[in-house]
All heavy atoms as a GROMACS GRO file, in nm:
protein
  552
    1MET      N    1  -4.148   1.732   3.201
    1MET     CA    2  -4.286   1.723   3.159
    1MET      C    3  -4.339   1.861   3.128
    1MET      O    4  -4.301   1.958   3.189
    1MET     CB    5  -4.373   1.661   3.269
    1MET     CG    6  -4.359   1.515   3.285
    1MET     SD    7  -4.504   1.452   3.366
    1MET     CE    8  -4.494   1.288   3.309
    2SER      N    9  -4.433   1.865   3.036
    2SER     CA   10  -4.494   1.993   3.003
    2SER      C   11  -4.612   2.017   3.096
    2SER      O   12  -4.648   1.934   3.179
    2SER     CB   13  -4.541   1.992   2.856
    2SER     OG   14  -4.645   1.898   2.840
    3ALA      N   15  -4.675   2.132   3.081
    3ALA     CA   16  -4.788   2.169   3.168
    3ALA      C   17  -4.907   2.076   3.148
    3ALA      O   18  -4.990   2.061   3.238
    3ALA     CB   19  -4.827   2.313   3.141
    4THR      N   20  -4.916   2.010   3.034
    4THR     CA   21  -5.030   1.921   3.008
    4THR      C   22  -5.010   1.783   3.067
    4THR      O   23  -5.098   1.699   3.061
    4THR     CB   24  -5.056   1.907   2.857
    4THR    OG1   25  -4.939   1.854   2.795
    4THR    CG2   26  -5.090   2.042   2.795
    5GLY      N   27  -4.893   1.755   3.120
    5GLY     CA   28  -4.868   1.625   3.182
    5GLY      C   29  -4.805   1.524   3.088
    5GLY      O   30  -4.778   1.411   3.127
    6THR      N   31  -4.781   1.561   2.963
    6THR     CA   32  -4.716   1.470   2.869
    6THR      C   33  -4.568   1.498   2.868
    6THR      O   34  -4.525   1.613   2.884
    6THR     CB   35  -4.773   1.488   2.726
    6THR    OG1   36  -4.753   1.624   2.686
    6THR    CG2   37  -4.920   1.452   2.721
    7PRO      N   38  -4.486   1.396   2.848
    7PRO     CA   39  -4.341   1.419   2.847
    7PRO      C   40  -4.299   1.497   2.723
    7PRO      O   41  -4.354   1.478   2.615
    7PRO     CB   42  -4.282   1.278   2.847
    7PRO     CG   43  -4.390   1.187   2.804
    7PRO     CD   44  -4.521   1.256   2.836
    8ASP      N   45  -4.204   1.586   2.740
    8ASP     CA   46  -4.149   1.661   2.627
    8ASP      C   47  -4.062   1.568   2.544
    8ASP      O   48  -3.995   1.479   2.597
    8ASP     CB   49  -4.063   1.778   2.676
    8ASP     CG   50  -4.147   1.888   2.738
    8ASP    OD1   51  -4.265   1.902   2.699
    8ASP    OD2   52  -4.094   1.960   2.824
    9PRO      N   53  -4.058   1.588   2.410
    9PRO     CA   54  -3.972   1.503   2.327
    9PRO      C   55  -3.825   1.514   2.366
    9PRO      O   56  -3.750   1.418   2.354
    9PRO     CB   57  -3.994   1.554   2.185
    9PRO     CG   58  -4.120   1.632   2.189
    9PRO     CD   59  -4.138   1.679   2.331
   10ALA      N   60  -3.782   1.629   2.413
   10ALA     CA   61  -3.641   1.645   2.451
   10ALA      C   62  -3.609   1.566   2.578
   10ALA      O   63  -3.495   1.527   2.600
   10ALA     CB   64  -3.609   1.792   2.473
   11GLU      N   65  -3.709   1.542   2.662
   11GLU     CA   66  -3.687   1.469   2.787
   11GLU      C   67  -3.705   1.318   2.771
   11GLU      O   68  -3.673   1.243   2.860
   11GLU     CB   69  -3.783   1.520   2.894
   11GLU     CG   70  -3.758   1.663   2.936
   11GLU     CD   71  -3.860   1.711   3.038
   11GLU    OE1   72  -3.944   1.629   3.083
   11GLU    OE2   73  -3.856   1.828   3.072
   12ALA      N   74  -3.761   1.275   2.657
   12ALA     CA   75  -3.785   1.133   2.635
   12ALA      C   76  -3.652   1.059   2.627
   12ALA      O   77  -3.556   1.108   2.567
   12ALA     CB   78  -3.863   1.111   2.507
   13PRO      N   79  -3.642   0.941   2.688
   13PRO     CA   80  -3.516   0.866   2.681
   13PRO      C   81  -3.491   0.819   2.538
   13PRO      O   82  -3.584   0.784   2.465
   13PRO     CB   83  -3.539   0.748   2.775
   13PRO     CG   84  -3.687   0.735   2.786
   13PRO     CD   85  -3.744   0.871   2.765
   14ALA      N   86  -3.366   0.821   2.498
   14ALA     CA   87  -3.328   0.778   2.365
   14ALA      C   88  -3.339   0.626   2.355
   14ALA      O   89  -3.313   0.554   2.451
   14ALA     CB   90  -3.186   0.822   2.334
   15ALA      N   91  -3.380   0.580   2.238
   15ALA     CA   92  -3.388   0.436   2.215
   15ALA      C   93  -3.247   0.379   2.211
   15ALA      O   94  -3.154   0.443   2.163
   15ALA     CB   95  -3.459   0.409   2.083
   16PRO      N   96  -3.227   0.258   2.261
   16PRO     CA   97  -3.092   0.199   2.259
   16PRO      C   98  -3.047   0.172   2.115
   16PRO      O   99  -3.128   0.142   2.027
   16PRO     CB  100  -3.108   0.069   2.337
   16PRO     CG  101  -3.253   0.038   2.332
   16PRO     CD  102  -3.325   0.169   2.321
   17LEU      N  103  -2.919   0.187   2.092
   17LEU     CA  104  -2.863   0.163   1.960
   17LEU      C  105  -2.871   0.014   1.924
   17LEU      O  106  -2.906  -0.022   1.813
   17LEU     CB  107  -2.718   0.210   1.955
   17LEU     CG  108  -2.644   0.190   1.824
   17LEU    CD1  109  -2.710   0.270   1.713
   17LEU    CD2  110  -2.500   0.231   1.839
   18LEU      N  111  -2.841  -0.071   2.019
   18LEU     CA  112  -2.843  -0.216   1.999
   18LEU      C  113  -2.916  -0.281   2.115
   18LEU      O  114  -2.916  -0.228   2.228
   18LEU     CB  115  -2.701  -0.272   1.996
   18LEU     CG  116  -2.605  -0.219   1.892
   18LEU    CD1  117  -2.464  -0.268   1.920
   18LEU    CD2  118  -2.648  -0.261   1.754
   19SER      N  119  -2.976  -0.395   2.089
   19SER     CA  120  -3.030  -0.472   2.200
   19SER      C  121  -3.005  -0.620   2.172
   19SER      O  122  -3.018  -0.667   2.059
   19SER     CB  123  -3.180  -0.446   2.218
   19SER     OG  124  -3.256  -0.515   2.124
   20VAL      N  125  -2.964  -0.691   2.273
   20VAL     CA  126  -2.935  -0.833   2.262
   20VAL      C  127  -3.064  -0.909   2.294
   20VAL      O  128  -3.121  -0.892   2.401
   20VAL     CB  129  -2.822  -0.874   2.359
   20VAL    CG1  130  -2.797  -1.024   2.351
   20VAL    CG2  131  -2.696  -0.796   2.328
   21VAL      N  132  -3.110  -0.989   2.198
   21VAL     CA  133  -3.235  -1.062   2.219
   21VAL      C  134  -3.212  -1.209   2.252
   21VAL      O  135  -3.303  -1.277   2.298
   21VAL     CB  136  -3.328  -1.050   2.096
   21VAL    CG1  137  -3.381  -0.910   2.082
   21VAL    CG2  138  -3.257  -1.093   1.970
   22LYS      N  139  -3.092  -1.259   2.230
   22LYS     CA  140  -3.064  -1.399   2.259
   22LYS      C  141  -2.917  -1.414   2.293
   22LYS      O  142  -2.832  -1.355   2.227
   22LYS     CB  143  -3.100  -1.486   2.139
   22LYS     CG  144  -3.092  -1.633   2.164
   22LYS     CD  145  -3.143  -1.711   2.044
   22LYS     CE  146  -3.139  -1.859   2.073
   22LYS     NZ  147  -3.185  -1.936   1.957
   23GLY      N  148  -2.885  -1.489   2.393
   23GLY     CA  149  -2.747  -1.514   2.431
   23GLY      C  150  -2.699  -1.418   2.537
   23GLY      O  151  -2.769  -1.327   2.579
   24GLN      N  152  -2.577  -1.440   2.581
   24GLN     CA  153  -2.514  -1.359   2.685
   24GLN      C  154  -2.377  -1.312   2.636
   24GLN      O  155  -2.274  -1.369   2.672
   24GLN     CB  156  -2.498  -1.441   2.814
   24GLN     CG  157  -2.627  -1.489   2.875
   24GLN     CD  158  -2.710  -1.371   2.926
   24GLN    OE1  159  -2.657  -1.273   2.975
   24GLN    NE2  160  -2.841  -1.383   2.912
   25PRO      N  161  -2.370  -1.209   2.552
   25PRO     CA  162  -2.240  -1.163   2.502
   25PRO      C  163  -2.160  -1.096   2.613
   25PRO      O  164  -2.215  -1.032   2.702
   25PRO     CB  165  -2.276  -1.062   2.393
   25PRO     CG  166  -2.410  -1.013   2.432
   25PRO     CD  167  -2.480  -1.128   2.499
   26ASN      N  168  -2.028  -1.113   2.604
   26ASN     CA  169  -1.942  -1.047   2.703
   26ASN      C  170  -1.907  -0.907   2.652
   26ASN      O  171  -1.949  -0.866   2.543
   26ASN     CB  172  -1.816  -1.131   2.732
   26ASN     CG  173  -1.734  -1.155   2.607
   26ASN    OD1  174  -1.739  -1.078   2.512
   26ASN    ND2  175  -1.655  -1.261   2.609
   27ALA      N  176  -1.832  -0.832   2.728
   27ALA     CA  177  -1.801  -0.694   2.695
   27ALA      C  178  -1.724  -0.682   2.563
   27ALA      O  179  -1.749  -0.591   2.484
   27ALA     CB  180  -1.722  -0.630   2.808
   28GLU      N  181  -1.631  -0.775   2.537
   28GLU     CA  182  -1.553  -0.770   2.414
   28GLU      C  183  -1.641  -0.794   2.292
   28GLU      O  184  -1.626  -0.728   2.189
   28GLU     CB  185  -1.439  -0.873   2.417
   28GLU     CG  186  -1.328  -0.840   2.516
   28GLU     CD  187  -1.361  -0.884   2.658
   28GLU    OE1  188  -1.454  -0.965   2.678
   28GLU    OE2  189  -1.295  -0.834   2.749
   29GLU      N  190  -1.733  -0.888   2.301
   29GLU     CA  191  -1.823  -0.916   2.189
   29GLU      C  192  -1.914  -0.797   2.161
   29GLU      O  193  -1.938  -0.762   2.045
   29GLU     CB  194  -1.906  -1.042   2.218
   29GLU     CG  195  -1.822  -1.169   2.220
   29GLU     CD  196  -1.898  -1.291   2.272
   29GLU    OE1  197  -1.997  -1.273   2.346
   29GLU    OE2  198  -1.857  -1.402   2.237
   30LEU      N  199  -1.965  -0.735   2.266
   30LEU     CA  200  -2.049  -0.617   2.247
   30LEU      C  201  -1.969  -0.502   2.186
   30LEU      O  202  -2.020  -0.429   2.099
   30LEU     CB  203  -2.110  -0.573   2.379
   30LEU     CG  204  -2.226  -0.658   2.430
   30LEU    CD1  205  -2.270  -0.609   2.567
   30LEU    CD2  206  -2.341  -0.656   2.334
   31ALA      N  207  -1.846  -0.485   2.228
   31ALA     CA  208  -1.762  -0.379   2.173
   31ALA      C  209  -1.735  -0.403   2.025
   31ALA      O  210  -1.741  -0.310   1.943
   31ALA     CB  211  -1.631  -0.369   2.250
   32ALA      N  212  -1.707  -0.528   1.988
   32ALA     CA  213  -1.682  -0.560   1.847
   32ALA      C  214  -1.807  -0.537   1.763
   32ALA      O  215  -1.800  -0.479   1.654
   32ALA     CB  216  -1.635  -0.706   1.835
   33LEU      N  217  -1.921  -0.580   1.812
   33LEU     CA  218  -2.046  -0.560   1.740
   33LEU      C  219  -2.077  -0.412   1.723
   33LEU      O  220  -2.115  -0.366   1.614
   33LEU     CB  221  -2.161  -0.630   1.812
   33LEU     CG  222  -2.299  -0.611   1.751
   33LEU    CD1  223  -2.304  -0.672   1.612
   33LEU    CD2  224  -2.405  -0.671   1.840
   34THR      N  225  -2.059  -0.335   1.826
   34THR     CA  226  -2.085  -0.192   1.820
   34THR      C  227  -1.992  -0.124   1.719
   34THR      O  228  -2.035  -0.040   1.641
   34THR     CB  229  -2.067  -0.128   1.959
   34THR    OG1  230  -2.153  -0.196   2.050
   34THR    CG2  231  -2.100   0.019   1.957
   35ALA      N  232  -1.866  -0.163   1.718
   35ALA     CA  233  -1.771  -0.104   1.624
   35ALA      C  234  -1.811  -0.133   1.479
   35ALA      O  235  -1.804  -0.046   1.393
   35ALA     CB  236  -1.631  -0.156   1.651
   36VAL      N  237  -1.853  -0.255   1.453
   36VAL     CA  238  -1.894  -0.292   1.317
   36VAL      C  239  -2.018  -0.215   1.276
   36VAL      O  240  -2.025  -0.159   1.166
   36VAL     CB  241  -1.917  -0.445   1.306
   36VAL    CG1  242  -1.983  -0.481   1.175
   36VAL    CG2  243  -1.785  -0.519   1.322
   37VAL      N  244  -2.117  -0.209   1.362
   37VAL     CA  245  -2.241  -0.140   1.328
   37VAL      C  246  -2.216   0.009   1.306
   37VAL      O  247  -2.267   0.068   1.211
   37VAL     CB  248  -2.347  -0.163   1.438
   37VAL    CG1  249  -2.468  -0.073   1.418
   37VAL    CG2  250  -2.391  -0.308   1.439
   38LEU      N  251  -2.136   0.071   1.390
   38LEU     CA  252  -2.107   0.213   1.374
   38LEU      C  253  -2.026   0.242   1.248
   38LEU      O  254  -2.043   0.346   1.185
   38LEU     CB  255  -2.035   0.268   1.496
   38LEU     CG  256  -2.120   0.278   1.623
   38LEU    CD1  257  -2.037   0.325   1.740
   38LEU    CD2  258  -2.238   0.371   1.601
   39SER      N  259  -1.939   0.149   1.209
   39SER     CA  260  -1.860   0.171   1.087
   39SER      C  261  -1.946   0.160   0.961
   39SER      O  262  -1.915   0.220   0.859
   39SER     CB  263  -1.745   0.071   1.079
   39SER     OG  264  -1.792  -0.059   1.052
   40LEU      N  265  -2.055   0.087   0.967
   40LEU     CA  266  -2.142   0.073   0.851
   40LEU      C  267  -2.222   0.199   0.823
   40LEU      O  268  -2.258   0.226   0.709
   40LEU     CB  269  -2.240  -0.044   0.872
   40LEU     CG  270  -2.178  -0.182   0.880
   40LEU    CD1  271  -2.284  -0.286   0.912
   40LEU    CD2  272  -2.109  -0.216   0.748
   41GLY      N  273  -2.250   0.277   0.925
   41GLY     CA  274  -2.336   0.393   0.906
   41GLY      C  275  -2.263   0.524   0.886
   41GLY      O  276  -2.325   0.626   0.874
   42GLY      N  277  -2.132   0.522   0.880
   42GLY     CA  278  -2.056   0.646   0.868
   42GLY      C  279  -2.059   0.702   0.726
   42GLY      O  280  -2.106   0.638   0.633
   43PRO      N  281  -2.008   0.822   0.711
   43PRO     CA  282  -2.003   0.883   0.578
   43PRO      C  283  -1.904   0.808   0.489
   43PRO      O  284  -1.811   0.743   0.537
   43PRO     CB  285  -1.956   1.024   0.605
   43PRO     CG  286  -1.885   1.018   0.735
   43PRO     CD  287  -1.953   0.909   0.813
   44GLU      N  288  -1.927   0.818   0.361
   44GLU     CA  289  -1.838   0.751   0.266
   44GLU      C  290  -1.702   0.820   0.264
   44GLU      O  291  -1.690   0.939   0.291
   44GLU     CB  292  -1.898   0.756   0.126
   44GLU     CG  293  -2.026   0.676   0.112
   44GLU     CD  294  -2.078   0.678  -0.030
   44GLU    OE1  295  -2.002   0.714  -0.121
   44GLU    OE2  296  -2.195   0.645  -0.047
   45ALA      N  297  -1.601   0.742   0.233
   45ALA     CA  298  -1.466   0.798   0.225
   45ALA      C  299  -1.459   0.896   0.108
   45ALA      O  300  -1.529   0.880   0.007
   45ALA     CB  301  -1.365   0.686   0.205
   46ALA      N  302  -1.375   0.995   0.119
   46ALA     CA  303  -1.361   1.093   0.013
   46ALA      C  304  -1.303   1.026  -0.111
   46ALA      O  305  -1.209   0.947  -0.104
   46ALA     CB  306  -1.270   1.206   0.059
   47LYS      N  307  -1.361   1.059  -0.225
   47LYS     CA  308  -1.313   1.002  -0.350
   47LYS      C  309  -1.185   1.076  -0.392
   47LYS      O  310  -1.173   1.196  -0.370
   47LYS     CB  311  -1.418   1.017  -0.459
   47LYS     CG  312  -1.542   0.935  -0.432
   47LYS     CD  313  -1.642   0.951  -0.543
   47LYS     CE  314  -1.766   0.867  -0.514
   47LYS     NZ  315  -1.867   0.883  -0.617
   48PRO      N  316  -1.091   1.004  -0.453
   48PRO     CA  317  -0.969   1.073  -0.498
   48PRO      C  318  -1.004   1.174  -0.606
   48PRO      O  319  -1.099   1.156  -0.682
   48PRO     CB  320  -0.881   0.960  -0.552
   48PRO     CG  321  -0.972   0.845  -0.573
   48PRO     CD  322  -1.089   0.863  -0.481
   49ALA      N  323  -0.927   1.279  -0.612
   49ALA     CA  324  -0.952   1.384  -0.711
   49ALA      C  325  -0.933   1.330  -0.852
   49ALA      O  326  -0.844   1.247  -0.877
   49ALA     CB  327  -0.857   1.500  -0.686
   50ALA      N  328  -1.015   1.376  -0.943
   50ALA     CA  329  -1.004   1.334  -1.083
   50ALA      C  330  -0.879   1.394  -1.145
   50ALA      O  331  -0.837   1.505  -1.107
   50ALA     CB  332  -1.128   1.378  -1.159
   51PRO      N  333  -0.819   1.324  -1.238
   51PRO     CA  334  -0.700   1.380  -1.304
   51PRO      C  335  -0.737   1.510  -1.375
   51PRO      O  336  -0.845   1.522  -1.433
   51PRO     CB  337  -0.659   1.273  -1.404
   51PRO     CG  338  -0.732   1.150  -1.365
   51PRO     CD  339  -0.850   1.192  -1.286
   52THR      N  340  -0.648   1.605  -1.372
   52THR     CA  341  -0.673   1.733  -1.436
   52THR      C  342  -0.635   1.728  -1.583
   52THR      O  343  -0.573   1.632  -1.632
   52THR     CB  344  -0.590   1.842  -1.367
   52THR    OG1  345  -0.451   1.808  -1.382
   52THR    CG2  346  -0.624   1.853  -1.219
   53ALA      N  347  -0.672   1.834  -1.654
   53ALA     CA  348  -0.638   1.842  -1.796
   53ALA      C  349  -0.486   1.844  -1.814
   53ALA      O  350  -0.433   1.790  -1.912
   53ALA     CB  351  -0.700   1.966  -1.857
   54ARG      N  352  -0.416   1.902  -1.718
   54ARG     CA  353  -0.270   1.908  -1.725
   54ARG      C  354  -0.212   1.766  -1.723
   54ARG      O  355  -0.115   1.737  -1.793
   54ARG     CB  356  -0.218   1.988  -1.607
   54ARG     CG  357  -0.070   2.003  -1.606
   54ARG     CD  358  -0.026   2.088  -1.490
   54ARG     NE  359   0.120   2.092  -1.488
   54ARG     CZ  360   0.191   2.130  -1.386
   54ARG    NH1  361   0.131   2.171  -1.276
   54ARG    NH2  362   0.322   2.130  -1.390
   55HIS      N  363  -0.272   1.678  -1.643
   55HIS     CA  364  -0.225   1.540  -1.635
   55HIS      C  365  -0.235   1.473  -1.773
   55HIS      O  366  -0.142   1.408  -1.817
   55HIS     CB  367  -0.309   1.464  -1.532
   55HIS     CG  368  -0.282   1.318  -1.527
   55HIS    ND1  369  -0.173   1.265  -1.464
   55HIS    CD2  370  -0.350   1.212  -1.580
   55HIS    CE1  371  -0.174   1.132  -1.477
   55HIS    NE2  372  -0.281   1.098  -1.546
   56TRP      N  373  -0.350   1.493  -1.839
   56TRP     CA  374  -0.368   1.428  -1.969
   56TRP      C  375  -0.280   1.490  -2.077
   56TRP      O  376  -0.229   1.422  -2.166
   56TRP     CB  377  -0.515   1.432  -2.011
   56TRP     CG  378  -0.599   1.348  -1.921
   56TRP    CD1  379  -0.698   1.390  -1.839
   56TRP    CD2  380  -0.588   1.207  -1.901
   56TRP    NE1  381  -0.749   1.285  -1.768
   56TRP    CE2  382  -0.684   1.171  -1.805
   56TRP    CE3  383  -0.506   1.108  -1.953
   56TRP    CZ2  384  -0.701   1.041  -1.761
   56TRP    CZ3  385  -0.523   0.978  -1.909
   56TRP    CH2  386  -0.619   0.946  -1.814
   57ALA      N  387  -0.258   1.620  -2.070
   57ALA     CA  388  -0.170   1.685  -2.167
   57ALA      C  389  -0.028   1.631  -2.153
   57ALA      O  390   0.041   1.608  -2.253
   57ALA     CB  391  -0.174   1.835  -2.149
   58ARG      N  392   0.016   1.611  -2.030
   58ARG     CA  393   0.149   1.557  -2.007
   58ARG      C  394   0.160   1.416  -2.064
   58ARG      O  395   0.258   1.380  -2.127
   58ARG     CB  396   0.180   1.556  -1.858
   58ARG     CG  397   0.316   1.506  -1.823
   58ARG     CD  398   0.344   1.525  -1.673
   58ARG     NE  399   0.475   1.477  -1.638
   58ARG     CZ  400   0.501   1.351  -1.603
   58ARG    NH1  401   0.406   1.263  -1.596
   58ARG    NH2  402   0.624   1.315  -1.572
   59ARG      N  403   0.056   1.335  -2.043
   59ARG     CA  404   0.057   1.198  -2.097
   59ARG      C  405   0.064   1.202  -2.250
   59ARG      O  406   0.132   1.121  -2.311
   59ARG     CB  407  -0.067   1.121  -2.052
   59ARG     CG  408  -0.067   1.086  -1.904
   59ARG     CD  409  -0.187   1.003  -1.867
   59ARG     NE  410  -0.190   0.874  -1.935
   59ARG     CZ  411  -0.125   0.765  -1.896
   59ARG    NH1  412  -0.053   0.769  -1.787
   59ARG    NH2  413  -0.133   0.653  -1.964
   60GLN      N  414  -0.006   1.299  -2.311
   60GLN     CA  415  -0.005   1.309  -2.457
   60GLN      C  416   0.134   1.348  -2.507
   60GLN      O  417   0.183   1.292  -2.605
   60GLN     CB  418  -0.107   1.413  -2.501
   60GLN     CG  419  -0.200   1.363  -2.606
   60GLN     CD  420  -0.309   1.463  -2.636
   60GLN    OE1  421  -0.309   1.575  -2.586
   60GLN    NE2  422  -0.404   1.422  -2.717
   61ARG      N  423   0.200   1.445  -2.441
   61ARG     CA  424   0.333   1.488  -2.482
   61ARG      C  425   0.434   1.374  -2.470
   61ARG      O  426   0.526   1.364  -2.548
   61ARG     CB  427   0.379   1.606  -2.398
   61ARG     CG  428   0.327   1.738  -2.451
   61ARG     CD  429   0.385   1.853  -2.375
   61ARG     NE  430   0.306   1.865  -2.252
   61ARG     CZ  431   0.354   1.893  -2.132
   61ARG    NH1  432   0.480   1.917  -2.116
   61ARG    NH2  433   0.277   1.900  -2.027
   62LEU      N  434   0.416   1.290  -2.370
   62LEU     CA  435   0.508   1.178  -2.352
   62LEU      C  436   0.475   1.061  -2.443
   62LEU      O  437   0.548   0.963  -2.447
   62LEU     CB  438   0.504   1.132  -2.206
   62LEU     CG  439   0.562   1.230  -2.104
   62LEU    CD1  440   0.537   1.179  -1.963
   62LEU    CD2  441   0.710   1.250  -2.129
   63GLY      N  442   0.364   1.070  -2.514
   63GLY     CA  443   0.325   0.964  -2.606
   63GLY      C  444   0.265   0.843  -2.535
   63GLY      O  445   0.267   0.733  -2.589
   64LEU      N  446   0.212   0.863  -2.416
   64LEU     CA  447   0.152   0.753  -2.342
   64LEU      C  448   0.008   0.733  -2.387
   64LEU      O  449  -0.067   0.830  -2.405
   64LEU     CB  450   0.156   0.781  -2.192
   64LEU     CG  451   0.296   0.801  -2.133
   64LEU    CD1  452   0.286   0.845  -1.989
   64LEU    CD2  453   0.376   0.673  -2.145
   65ALA      N  454  -0.030   0.611  -2.406
   65ALA     CA  455  -0.166   0.579  -2.448
   65ALA      C  456  -0.262   0.604  -2.331
   65ALA      O  457  -0.224   0.597  -2.214
   65ALA     CB  458  -0.174   0.433  -2.491
   66PRO      N  459  -0.387   0.636  -2.364
   66PRO     CA  460  -0.486   0.653  -2.256
   66PRO      C  461  -0.507   0.522  -2.182
   66PRO      O  462  -0.495   0.414  -2.240
   66PRO     CB  463  -0.611   0.699  -2.327
   66PRO     CG  464  -0.592   0.668  -2.470
   66PRO     CD  465  -0.445   0.656  -2.494
   67THR      N  466  -0.537   0.532  -2.056
   67THR     CA  467  -0.561   0.412  -1.977
   67THR      C  468  -0.702   0.362  -2.004
   67THR      O  469  -0.795   0.440  -2.025
   67THR     CB  470  -0.546   0.441  -1.827
   67THR    OG1  471  -0.632   0.550  -1.793
   67THR    CG2  472  -0.403   0.479  -1.794
   68PRO      N  473  -0.722   0.230  -2.006
   68PRO     CA  474  -0.855   0.176  -2.030
   68PRO      C  475  -0.949   0.206  -1.915
   68PRO      O  476  -0.906   0.226  -1.802
   68PRO     CB  477  -0.831   0.026  -2.043
   68PRO     CG  478  -0.701   0.001  -1.977
   68PRO     CD  479  -0.623   0.127  -1.986
   69GLY      N  480  -1.076   0.212  -1.947
   69GLY     CA  481  -1.176   0.238  -1.844
   69GLY      C  482  -1.291   0.318  -1.900
   69GLY      O  483  -1.296   0.348  -2.020
   70PRO      N  484  -1.384   0.355  -1.815
   70PRO     CA  485  -1.498   0.434  -1.860
   70PRO      C  486  -1.453   0.565  -1.923
   70PRO      O  487  -1.369   0.635  -1.868
   70PRO     CB  488  -1.579   0.459  -1.733
   70PRO     CG  489  -1.534   0.358  -1.637
   70PRO     CD  490  -1.393   0.324  -1.674
   71GLY      N  491  -1.503   0.595  -2.040
   71GLY     CA  492  -1.468   0.720  -2.107
   71GLY      C  493  -1.334   0.717  -2.180
   71GLY      O  494  -1.288   0.821  -2.225
   72ALA      N  495  -1.272   0.601  -2.194
   72ALA     CA  496  -1.142   0.593  -2.261
   72ALA      C  497  -1.152   0.635  -2.406
   72ALA      O  498  -1.057   0.690  -2.461
   72ALA     CB  499  -1.085   0.452  -2.249
   73TRP      N  500  -1.265   0.613  -2.467
   73TRP     CA  501  -1.282   0.651  -2.607
   73TRP      C  502  -1.270   0.803  -2.625
   73TRP      O  503  -1.226   0.851  -2.729
   73TRP     CB  504  -1.417   0.602  -2.662
   73TRP     CG  505  -1.534   0.663  -2.591
   73TRP    CD1  506  -1.595   0.619  -2.477
   73TRP    CD2  507  -1.602   0.784  -2.628
   73TRP    NE1  508  -1.698   0.702  -2.442
   73TRP    CE2  509  -1.706   0.804  -2.533
   73TRP    CE3  510  -1.588   0.876  -2.731
   73TRP    CZ2  511  -1.792   0.912  -2.539
   73TRP    CZ3  512  -1.675   0.982  -2.737
   73TRP    CH2  513  -1.777   1.001  -2.643
   74LYS      N  514  -1.304   0.880  -2.522
   74LYS     CA  515  -1.292   1.025  -2.530
   74LYS      C  516  -1.147   1.070  -2.532
   74LYS      O  517  -1.116   1.175  -2.586
   74LYS     CB  518  -1.361   1.091  -2.408
   74LYS     CG  519  -1.509   1.073  -2.404
   74LYS     CD  520  -1.564   1.138  -2.279
   74LYS     CE  521  -1.711   1.111  -2.263
   74LYS     NZ  522  -1.764   1.168  -2.137
   75ARG      N  523  -1.060   0.990  -2.472
   75ARG     CA  524  -0.919   1.027  -2.463
   75ARG      C  525  -0.835   0.967  -2.577
   75ARG      O  526  -0.714   0.988  -2.582
   75ARG     CB  527  -0.863   0.980  -2.329
   75ARG     CG  528  -0.932   1.043  -2.210
   75ARG     CD  529  -0.868   1.000  -2.079
   75ARG     NE  530  -0.873   0.858  -2.052
   75ARG     CZ  531  -0.970   0.797  -1.985
   75ARG    NH1  532  -1.071   0.867  -1.937
   75ARG    NH2  533  -0.966   0.668  -1.963
   76SER      N  534  -0.898   0.896  -2.669
   76SER     CA  535  -0.823   0.834  -2.776
   76SER      C  536  -0.780   0.940  -2.878
   76SER      O  537  -0.834   1.051  -2.882
   76SER     CB  538  -0.907   0.726  -2.845
   76SER     OG  539  -1.016   0.784  -2.911
   77LYS      N  540  -0.683   0.906  -2.958
   77LYS     CA  541  -0.628   1.003  -3.054
   77LYS      C  542  -0.707   1.005  -3.184
   77LYS      O  543  -0.672   1.078  -3.275
   77LYS     CB  544  -0.483   0.971  -3.081
   77LYS     CG  545  -0.394   0.990  -2.962
   77LYS     CD  546  -0.252   0.961  -2.995
   77LYS     CE  547  -0.165   0.977  -2.870
   77LYS     NZ  548  -0.027   0.951  -2.896
   78GLY      N  549  -0.808   0.922  -3.196
   78GLY     CA  550  -0.884   0.910  -3.322
   78GLY      C  551  -0.979   1.015  -3.338
   78GLY      O  552  -1.016   1.093  -3.406
   0.00000   0.00000   0.00000
């Protein structure tokens, strides 16, 4: 508590992450629910690196057609 009698924010108890409002879940059910909820809030997985110019030059030398997808028109030979 501070000198004024109000609780400090650092001393305030943290709000619970989950609360059960109905039913009586067992320990396994709570563990499964917690795992799912925590997995939803994590950072996104790292995106794979984009192909380099060297990759496309090699495909061109081998005579391979560009792969379909967004921006395929940029890689066409026309």
